N, C-alpha and C positions, 0 to 999 in steps of 0.2 A: 768466202768464195770471191775471188777477184774476177770481175766480169769485164771483158774487153768491149762489151756492148752495153754499158751501164744505162739503165733506164732513168728517166726523169719523171717526177710526179710526187704526190703526197706520200706514197709508199716507197720512194727511192731509198735504197739501202736495205730494205726488207728482203730476206733470202728465203725462197720457197723451193722445197724439194718435192716434186710432184710424181707420185707413183700411179696416178689415176689414168683411166683410159675410157674410151668411147665418148660419153658426153657429160655426165653429171659432174665429174671431177674436172675434166679439161676445160669446161666452160668457166668454172670458178677460178681456176688458175690463170686463165686468159684474162679475166677481169682484173685479177691482182696484177698481172703484167701491164695491162692498160693503165693502172693506177701507179705504176712505177716500180713494182717489185721485180726482183731478179728471179726468174723461174727456170729451174733445171728440170726437165722432163725425163724421167727414168723409164726406159722401154725394154721389152725383152729382145734378145739378140736376133732371132730369125725374122720375124715379121713385124716387130714393133707393136705399137698400138693397133688394135684390130681394124680401126677405121682407115688406116693407110691403104687398105685393100678394097675399099668400097668405091665402085665406079659411080659417076664418070670421073675422068682424070684430066688434070692439066699437066702434061708431060708425065713425070713420075709421081706427082702429088695428087692424092684423092681430094675431091671437092669437100668431103666430110672432114678430113684432117685439116685442110686449109682453113675451114670455117671456125675451128676450135683451138688452133694451136699457134696463132701468130705470137711473135715476140717472146718465144721460149727457146731454150737450147735443148737439144736432144743428146742424151747419152744412153748407150745400150749396154746393160749389165745382165749377167747371168746370175740371178738371185737364188739359184739352186746350188751355186758354188760358194765355198767359204770366202774366196777372194772377192766375189761380187757382193756378198753380204757385208763384208768388211768395208768395201768402198762406200756402200750405202750408209753404213753407220758413221763412217768418217765424215761424209757430206752432211748427214743429219746433225752431227755434233756442231757444225758451223751454221746451221739453218735456224731461222725464226719459225718457220711453218713447215710441217710435213702434211701432205694431202694424199689420201688414198680412198678408193671406192670399191674395194674387194668385198666379198662376202665376209661376215664376221668370222674371225679366227684365222684367216689366211695370212695376214701380216704377222701374227704371232708365230705361226708355223714356219714362216720364212726367217724368223729371228730378228724382225724389225718392227715389232709391235710397239704400242705406246709405252708399256711398262719397261721395256728394254731401253728404248731410245730416251725416255725422260731421265733414266739413271745417267746416261751419257751427257744429257743436256737438260737440266731442270727448267730452263727458260723456254723450252720447246713448246710450241702450240701445235697439237697433233689433231688433224681433222679427218674423221671417218664419215664418208657418205655411203649409206647402205640402202638397200631396197626397203627394209622393214624394221631395222634396229636389232640389237643383239638380244633383247629380251622378248621379242615378238614370237608368237607361235609359228609365224611365217618366216622366221629368221634365216633358215637354210634354203628357202625357195629362191630360184634365180629371178631377178627383177629387171625388167626393161620398161621403157616409157609406157608402152601400151598396157602392160600389166598393172602399173601404178594407176593409170587412168581408169582402167576397168574397176579396180578395187576401191577407188576413191569416190565413185558415184558420178564423176563428171561426164563419163561417156553416156550415161543413161539420159542426160538432158541435152546432149549434143546431137540433135537430129530434129527433123520436122515431126510433128505429131503423127503417130502411127507408123513411122519408118523405123528401120533398124538403127541401133545406136552406132555412132561414129566416133572414132578417136579425134582429138583435136588436131588440126593441121600442123600446129607447132608442137615440138616435143616437150610439153609443159611438165610431164611427169618427171623427166630428167632435170629440166631446168629449174623446177621448183626446189629440188634438193640443192642445186648449185646456188641459187639465190639465198636461201636460208643459211647455207654454210658460210657464205660471205658475211652475212650479218653476225654469225657466231664468231668467225675469225677476227673481224674488226673489233668486236666487243672484247675478245680475249686479248688482242694486242693492246687495247686501251688499258685493260686491267693490269696486264703485265708491266706496263710503264710505272704503275704504282706499287705493285707487289714484288716484281722481279721473278714471278713464278708463272710457268706455262699452264696450259689446260688441255684436256682432251675434249674437243668439240665433236659432238655426234649428231648427225642429221639423217633422218630416213626420208626417202623419196615419197612414200605413201603418207607419212605424217605431214610432209610439206604440202602435198597436193590437197589433203583434207583441210589444212589450215587456209588454203586459198579458195575454199568454197564460198567464203564471204557470206552474203545474205541467204544463200541457198540452204545452208545448215540451219539458219535461224527460222526459215520458213517451216522446216520440219519440226523444230522445237516448239514453235508457236502453234502450228496447226495439227501436228501429229501425222501429217501426210507428206510423203516425199514429193518434191517439185517434179512436175511433169514436163516433157520436152515441149518447147514452143518455137523451135527453129531460131530464126533471127529475131523473133519477137522477145519481149521481156516478160518474166513471169508475173510481174505486179504493176507494170507501167504501160499504159496504152494512150496514144499510138507510139510505137517504138519498134524499129526493125527495118526490113527490106520491103519495098513496095514496087509493084510492076509499073513500068512506063510502056509506051508504045514500042520501044526498041530495046528494052533492058530492065534494069532495076536501079533504085535509088534508096540509100539509107536515110531514114528520118528518125530523130531521137527527141521526143518531147518529154524531157525529164521534169520540167516544171510546168505549172499552170500557165505562166506567161508564154512559154513556147507552144503549148497547146493552142492558146488563143491566137498566136501568130500563124500557126499552121492552118487553123480553121479559116482565117482571113485569106491566107495564101490559096486555099482551095476554092475561094469564092463561096464559102459555106459558113458565113459568120453566125447564122442561126444555130449552128451546132453548139456554140458556146453556152447558150441558154437552154438547150435541150436537156431535160432532166436525165435522159439516158447517158449523157456524156459530160455533164457539168462538173463532176468531181472525179477524183482518182478511182474510188471504189465503184462508182457508177460505170465509168468507162471500162473497167476491168470486167464487171458483170455483163456488159453489153459489147464485149470485144468483137464478136463476129459481125454484129450489125454495123459497127463503126468501120471495121476493116472493109466490109463490102462497099460502103459509101466511098471510102478513100480509094480503093482499087478502081472502082468505076470511074472516078474523076481523073486519077493520075494516069490511067492506061490510055487516055485520049491523046497525050502529048509525049514528046520525046524526053529522053534522059537529060539532054542538054538544056531543054526548056525548063525542066523542073529544077535542075541544079542552080540555074540563074534565078529563077523565081523564089525558091526557098531561101537563097542567100539574101535576096532583096527584102524578104519578110523576116529576116533574122531567125530562121528555123534551122537548128543543127542538122546538117546533111552531109552526105559524101557519096561519091561514086564508089563502086566496088572494083578495086584495081587488082590486076594480076600481080604476082611477085615482081615480074619485070617492070611493069608500069609503076609499081610502088617505088622501086629502086631508082627509076629514071625521072620521077616527078620533081618539080622545081623545089619543093620543100627540102628534099634530100640534098640537093646541090647547095641550097642556101645555108643549110645547117652543117655542111661539110661532113656528111655522114659516110662518104665513100673515100677511099684512098687507094693508092697504088704502091705496092711494095715490090722491090726487085729481088728475085731469087737468083743466085749465082749460076745455076744450071737450067732452071725452068723459065726464066724470063720474068716479065712483069705479071703480077697478080693483083686483080681488083679485090679489095676487102671492104667489109663494113666496119666502120670505126665504133669504138665504145661511145655510149651516149652521155657520159658524165662530164660536166664542165666545171672547172675551177677558175673563178675570176674571168669568165668568158672564154677560157681556152679548153679545148678538148684534149684527149690523150696525146702524148708525144707520138710522132710517126712510128708505125709498126714495122717490125722486121718480119720478113717472110718466114713461114714454117720451115724448119730444118729437115733435111733428109735424115733417115734413121742413123743414129750414131755419129752424125756429122760433127758434133761438138765434144765427143768423148775425150779425145786427146787434150783439147784446150782446157776442159774442166779439170781433168786430172793433173795437168801440169800447173795451172794457175791456182786452183783451189786447194789441192792436196800436195803440191810440190813434187809430183812424180817426174822422173826423168824418162827420156825416150827408151832407155834400155828396159826399165821396169814396165812401161806401157806395152812394149813389144812382147815381153814375156807374158803379161796378162792376156794379150790378144792371142798369142800362140796357145795358151792354156784354155782358151774358150771362156774366160771370165768377162771379157769386154768385146765390143765391136767398135771399130774406129775407122772412119774414112781416110784419116790422115796417113 
């Protein structure tokens, strides 16, 4: 695939053919693009990736699509036509990675499953992100972020005690699958450098979210009891969480004994350090309610700003609770260069969040704006497959492709 918009970075020259849509696959391919890979996104003819239609919009571009599809090229293929499938196979033959997140069996029925494509290209690394995996009793069940969150157990602890379970505010069910697929893809690329052979990387969203339970699963294994919701507090560390001030809330996180001692002094309650109820981790956990009452009573007398300054003065881990807008506009984000502007030829300037990975102090190369549906079809077919304009026009007329050119 000859790319007129070649990327730079550690994965420069790696070619990705991305059949995925919504979030779990597109986030993974976007990270690959951030790292320098050339990503061609294959979309259905009529509406493209479903997220193109999710409001609100910047011109013709959905906020959702913008967030997950920077630095990719869009081609629109009819994968129910023999010509569309042949184009997909021809592109996969030149690719290093194929990425898809359909239900198990869909890609096989389309004629572009792993067993077919690896015969064309034994070096191909083929990644399937599913909700539950091919051998799960839930395999045919539709999976979305909230479904994975509910089945993983994480929703059960994401609330205040006695309140209804809540989904996480970030779509971690989808993104967990994305993140673990990236681990698998990079490992498979490394292996292929030695063996010359590709792999079928398979990741399930539910598996991934269960893997991210961390210490919560071990609490169950050690005690035989499922962890209960504690809101912003910590299931085994006290004090830790959100505490009320006279005009809001402040986060305090006393993960170590030294921080707890600093916090007691910050509260002007140094005697708490020697109090048998609070002197050790287990004692504080057993007497959580009594300690919380003392802290609430003291901190609620003064403002958030007062406590942020005082907690920092005493070297106690702390933070204000920012809105999304406040978080994006804070000095840290500017200092780290986490925002950038990409120019779209028809929709103008777009503000984007940059990828967080740095190499030798440098972040990802500047992003290109997400493409309109099928905007790159003609370019890809001409430069990657050598099609001439006559053939492209015939394919367009037959309904095999969509091209803006």
